[in-house]
C-alpha positions as CSV (number, residue, x, y, z in Angstrom):
1,L,96.6,19.8,-6.2
2,G,95.0,19.8,-9.6
3,G,93.4,17.6,-11.8
4,I,90.0,16.4,-11.9
5,A,87.8,18.0,-9.1
6,G,90.9,18.5,-6.8
7,T,91.8,14.7,-6.7
8,G,95.2,15.0,-8.3
9,I,94.4,13.1,-11.1
10,G,95.5,15.1,-14.3
11,A,93.5,15.0,-17.4
12,S,94.7,15.6,-20.9
13,F,92.9,15.4,-24.4
14,V,95.0,13.6,-26.5
15,Q,93.9,12.1,-29.8
16,I,95.9,9.0,-30.9
17,R,95.6,8.1,-34.5
18,A,95.8,4.5,-35.5
19,H,98.8,3.7,-37.0
20,S,98.5,2.2,-40.2
21,Q,100.7,1.1,-43.2
22,D,98.4,2.7,-45.8
23,A,98.8,6.4,-45.9
24,S,96.3,6.5,-48.5
25,A,93.3,5.6,-46.2
26,D,93.8,9.2,-44.5
27,K,92.7,10.7,-47.7
28,V,89.2,9.0,-48.1
29,A,86.4,11.7,-48.5
30,P,84.1,11.8,-45.5
31,P,80.4,10.9,-45.9
32,P,77.9,13.3,-47.2
33,L,76.1,15.7,-45.1
34,P,72.7,14.9,-43.8
35,E,70.0,16.8,-45.8
36,A,69.0,20.0,-44.5
37,F,65.2,21.1,-43.4
38,G,65.2,23.5,-45.9
39,P,64.7,27.3,-46.0
40,Y,63.1,28.8,-42.5
41,Q,59.3,29.0,-42.8
42,K,57.1,30.8,-40.3
43,K,54.8,28.3,-38.4
44,S,51.7,30.3,-38.3
45,E,49.5,27.7,-39.6
46,E,50.5,25.4,-36.9
47,G,50.2,28.0,-34.4
48,N,46.9,28.9,-35.6
49,G,45.5,25.2,-35.3
50,V,46.5,25.0,-31.6
51,I,44.9,28.5,-31.1
52,Q,41.7,27.1,-33.1
53,M,41.7,24.0,-30.9
54,I,41.7,26.0,-27.8
55,D,39.1,28.4,-29.2
56,L,37.1,25.3,-30.2
57,L,37.5,24.1,-26.6
58,V,36.4,27.3,-25.3
59,A,33.3,27.7,-27.5
60,D,32.4,24.2,-26.4
61,L,32.7,24.8,-22.9
62,D,30.6,28.1,-23.5
63,K,28.1,25.8,-25.1
64,E,28.1,23.3,-22.4
65,M,27.6,26.2,-19.8
66,Q,24.8,27.4,-21.6
67,E,23.2,24.0,-21.9
68,A,23.9,23.5,-18.1
69,E,22.1,26.8,-17.3
70,V,19.2,26.3,-19.4
71,S,19.0,22.7,-18.0
72,E,19.2,24.1,-14.5
73,K,16.5,26.7,-15.1
74,D,14.2,24.0,-16.7
75,S,15.0,21.8,-13.7
76,Q,14.1,24.6,-11.2
77,A,10.9,25.3,-13.1
78,D,9.9,21.6,-12.9
79,Y,10.8,21.4,-9.3
80,E,8.7,24.5,-8.5
81,K,5.9,23.1,-10.5
82,M,6.3,19.7,-9.0
83,M,6.4,21.2,-5.4
84,E,3.0,23.4,-6.4
85,D,1.5,20.2,-7.4
86,A,2.6,18.4,-4.4
87,A,1.2,21.1,-2.2
88,A,-2.2,21.1,-4.0
89,K,-2.2,17.2,-3.7
90,R,-1.5,17.5,0.0
91,A,-4.4,19.9,0.5
92,A,-6.6,18.0,-1.5
93,D,-5.6,14.8,0.4
94,S,-6.0,16.7,3.6
95,K,-9.5,17.8,2.7
96,L,-10.3,14.2,1.7
97,I,-9.1,13.0,5.1
98,T,-11.2,15.3,6.9
99,E,-14.3,14.3,4.7
100,K,-13.6,10.7,5.2
101,A,-13.0,11.2,8.9
102,S,-16.6,13.0,9.2
103,A,-18.1,10.3,7.2
104,K,-16.7,7.7,9.5
105,A,-17.7,9.4,12.4
106,S,-21.3,9.8,11.3
107,T,-21.3,6.1,10.2
108,E,-20.0,5.1,13.7
109,E,-22.8,7.0,15.2
110,E,-25.3,5.5,13.0
111,L,-23.9,2.1,13.9
112,Q,-24.1,2.9,17.6
113,T,-27.9,3.9,17.1
114,E,-28.6,0.9,15.1
115,K,-26.7,-1.4,17.8
116,E,-29.1,0.2,20.5
117,K,-32.1,-0.4,18.3
118,M,-31.0,-4.0,17.8
119,A,-30.5,-4.7,21.4
120,G,-33.9,-3.0,22.0
121,T,-35.5,-5.1,19.3
122,A,-33.5,-8.2,20.8
123,K,-35.1,-7.7,23.9
124,E,-38.6,-7.5,22.4
125,H,-38.1,-10.5,20.1
126,M,-37.0,-12.5,23.6
127,A,-40.3,-11.2,25.2
128,T,-42.3,-12.3,22.2
129,L,-40.6,-15.6,21.8
130,E,-41.3,-16.2,25.7
131,F,-44.9,-15.3,25.3
132,I,-45.4,-17.5,22.1
133,S,-43.6,-20.3,24.3
134,A,-46.1,-19.4,27.0
135,L,-49.1,-19.6,24.5
136,H,-47.7,-22.5,22.9
137,G,-47.5,-24.5,26.3
138,E,-51.2,-23.4,26.9
139,C,-52.4,-24.4,23.4
140,D,-50.5,-27.8,23.8
141,W,-52.3,-28.3,27.3
142,L,-55.4,-27.3,25.8
143,L,-55.3,-29.7,22.8
144,Q,-53.8,-32.6,24.9
145,Y,-56.8,-32.6,27.4
146,H,-59.6,-31.1,24.9
147,Q,-61.2,-34.5,24.7
148,A,-61.2,-35.2,28.3
149,R,-62.7,-31.5,28.8
150,K,-65.2,-32.1,26.2
151,E,-66.3,-35.1,27.9
152,A,-66.2,-33.4,31.3
153,R,-68.2,-30.5,29.9
154,A,-70.9,-33.0,28.3
155,S,-70.9,-34.7,31.7
156,E,-71.5,-31.5,33.4
157,I,-74.2,-30.2,31.2
158,E,-76.0,-33.7,31.6
159,S,-75.6,-33.3,35.2
160,L,-77.1,-29.8,35.2
161,V,-79.8,-30.7,33.1
162,S,-80.8,-33.6,35.5
163,A,-80.5,-31.4,38.4
164,K,-82.9,-29.0,36.5
165,A,-85.2,-31.6,36.0
166,V,-85.2,-32.8,39.6
167,L,-85.8,-29.2,40.7
168,S,-88.7,-29.1,38.1
169,G,-90.3,-32.3,39.8
170,A,-88.8,-35.0,37.4
171,D,-87.7,-38.0,39.1
172,Y,-84.2,-39.4,37.8
173,A,-83.2,-40.9,40.9
174,F,-80.1,-42.6,40.7
175,V,-80.2,-43.2,36.9
176,Q,-76.8,-43.6,35.5
177,T,-76.8,-43.3,31.7
178,A,-72.9,-43.3,31.1
179,R,-69.8,-43.7,33.2
180,S,-68.2,-40.5,34.0
181,K,-64.5,-40.3,33.8
182,G,-63.8,-37.3,35.5
183,F,-62.3,-33.9,34.3
184,M,-58.5,-34.9,34.7
185,A,-58.9,-38.6,34.5
186,R,-56.4,-40.6,32.0
187,S,-58.3,-41.7,28.7
188,Q,-57.7,-45.2,28.0
């Protein structure tokens, strides 16, 4: 078995030329060769360009790493400063809270004392108001019955004078000079 890949098909390379009537066509000159690239030159400049570009990338990377390190150190310093400031602020706030709590406690104590004083003062005020009310009632009664009491007192004085005169020997037997209205009689 032979042929292509053991298939039994035979292969042969045969060049068949087109049969033409014109034999001069076979003698035509072939087309010109393409231009060559010129003499060989070493590509050192182009190679250096790639290496320079890689060196530039490495330098940029080194610069960025240095900037990152400096930035990280600055950030760390800022963080430490912020933490110190925060600790100081917490301590100051804690002290302030303690002072305010103390002030609040003393103020509440003063408030309690003042409430107790106010309760005592309110009791005294109520007692004073009751006393004034009682006095006012007495005064009102005295003012209301002043005229009647004045007349009763005048009548009493007159009666005492008459009694004294009778006891001295004068005779005022049954003399009535004015009509007595009485101590609690209504005035008309």
